[in-house]
N, C-alpha and C positions, 0 to 999 in steps of 0.2 A: 673804677670800670675803666679798661682802655677803650679807645675808640672804635675800634671793630667790633666790641663785644657790644656796646653801646648801640651802635646803628643796627647791628642785628637785632636786638632787643626790640627796638622801635618798629622795625620791619616785621616783626612777628605780631605785635599789636596790631598793626595795620592790616595784616594778611587774615587773621584770625577775625576780623570785624568787619572786612569789605562788604558793603550793603548790597552788591549786586549779587550775593549769594543768600540774601535774606529771604525767608519764605514769602514774605509781603511783596517785595520786588519782584520774585518770580510769578508769583499769582496775578500782579498784575500784568507783567510783560505777556503772560499767557492769555491773557482775558477771562481768566476765571474769579476775578474780586468782585463782589457785588459792588453796586452803587454805594450802600453804607461803607464798604470797607475801602472805595475810593475816597470819601470824605475823610479817611483816617490821616492821609498824608500831610492833608494842609491843616487838618486839626492840631496833629502831634506837632508839626514842623513849626507852625506858629508859635507854640509855647516854647519850643526848644531853642530856636534860635531867630526866627523868622521878624517877629515882632519888635524884638530887641535889637535887630541888625546894625542899624544906624545909629544908635547910642552907645552899643557895644564898641563899634570900629570906631567912632568918634573917641570913648573912653581908653582903647588900645594906644591910640596915636596920643593921647595926653600921658599915659603912664610910660610908653616908650620914649615920650620927650623928658619925661623926668628921670630917670634912669642912665640914659643914655642919648642925647639929642645926636641929630644926624639922619645917618642911613637907616638904620632900623625904625625912627620916626617917619622918616620920607613913605618907605613901604607902608607903614600904617595909613597914613594919610591917602595914599592913593587906594588903598583898601576902602576908606571910608568913603571916598568919592563912588566908589563903585557901589558899593551897597547901599549908600543912603540915595543915589540920583541915577547910578548908573550910566555915568559918563564913558567909562572906557569901552563898555558893551555897546552903548549907543541905545539903550534899552529903558530902562525906568528904574526906581529905587525897587530893591528886592523884595520888600513887602508889598508894593503894588502889584508885583509880578505875582506873588501868590495870589493877591487879591483876583487876578485875569484869571488863573486856573479855577477859583472857587465861583466867581460869578458868570464867567464866560463860558468856561468849560463843564461845571457841574451844574449851572444856573440856578444858583442860590444866592440869598441877599449878604452882602459883605457882614451886615449886623451880627448873624448867625454865627459865624466865624469868629468875629470878634469876642464874642460872649461865649464862647463853646469851653467847656471844660476839659483839658488835656489830663493825660495819667499822671501819676506821681512820679515815673520814671522820666518822662519830659520834663516835668518842673525841675527834678533834681538834675538833669543834664543842666539846663538853664543856670540852676545853682552854682554847678561846678565851674562853668565859665566867670560867672561874676567873683568866684572866691578865688580863682587863679588871679583875675585882674586886679584885686584888691589884695590878698596876702602874697602871692607869688608871682609878680609880674613878669619875670623872668623866664616863667615857664608858659608863657603867653603861645609859643610854638605850638603847643598841644592843640591849639584849637585847629591850626593848619593842618595836620594829622586827621582830625575828625573830619575836614573837606576833602582831603584826599581818601578818604576811606568810602565817602560817597559818589566821587565822581562817577564811576561806571554804572550806578544805578541809577543816576539822572537818565542816561540813554535808555536803559531799559524800561523806564516808568514813561519815558515819553513816546517813545515806540509802540510801547503796549496800549497807551491810552489812545493815539491817533487810530491804531489799527483795528483795536478791538471794542473802542467806545465811542468812536467817531467824535473825539474831540480834535478842532483843528489847530494848527500848529500857532496860529496868533494867538492860541488862549494855554500854550504851553511853554512860554519864552522862560518861566520860571527855571525849567529844566534844561533847555538849550542853552540859555545864559550861564548858568550853573555849571554845565558841562564845561565849557569852555575856562570860565574865570576860576573855578576851584582847581584846576592842573597847576594854574599858577600859583594860589594860595597854597595848595600843597607843597609845593617847590619852596615857595617863601617860609613856610613853618619848618620846613628842613634847616634853611640858612638859619633862622633867628635861633632853633636849638643849638646849632653848634656853634654859634654867637654867644649865646648865654648861658648853656649848660655844659656842653662838651668841654671836659679837661678841668670842670670846678669841683668835682668829688660830691655832687646832687645827684648824679646819674639815677642812681637807684629810688630817690625822692622823685624824681621828674617822671619816670618810668611808673611808678604807684599811681601818680597824678594821671597819667596818660590813659593807665588801663581802665581807672575808675571813671574816666570821661567816655572813654570807647563802650564801657559797658552799660552805662545809661544811655547811649547813643542808639545800640542795638536794642535795648530794652524799650525805647520809645518808638521803635519799628516793629517791634512786638505789639506793641498796645495799638498800633493802624489795623490790626488784625481783628480787633473786638468790636463787635456791633451791639 
């Protein structure tokens, strides 16, 4: 597959799964979601990405260091520092930011979120990330595509929660921080894809993996609508 075609197919996956177009995101943005549906975002996202964000980003760094020490690994190290500690956004670890939304924004105990059972699709998405990390680390740039897919949804969610549900910005940092951080992570994902996949003959294999991840990411948001 030539480079232009490959890039076009990647763009199609991103465009078809952009989460600012998801019914859940639109519902929250318009103030039409119930309180139970508001709980759906942290419950599903905790399972999909947030609970493991620090350990996953650390593992990405180690895998990148194994397959090619240098620039790709340094980028992964920066991502770990942000996910685990919020160093570059001057905030907090991204798991702590989600707890801020749950406890301060929704007024619920942290233990309830930690014990919540997410959907099978959310679990499948989490499994896809570990699968790539373990079996196909050269494809890890697909995770950056997922971050790109969600960027504009962050803004819609925080605006809706602030405007319609009276949640203060101090409890919405999960969205405001990710809105900025994931722009960079999305760009880094494209660079990683070009570095490790473009021109290798594995383009179709990569696209299948990215499509599967995007499918389960979207379905994880479907589960947020269920009460």
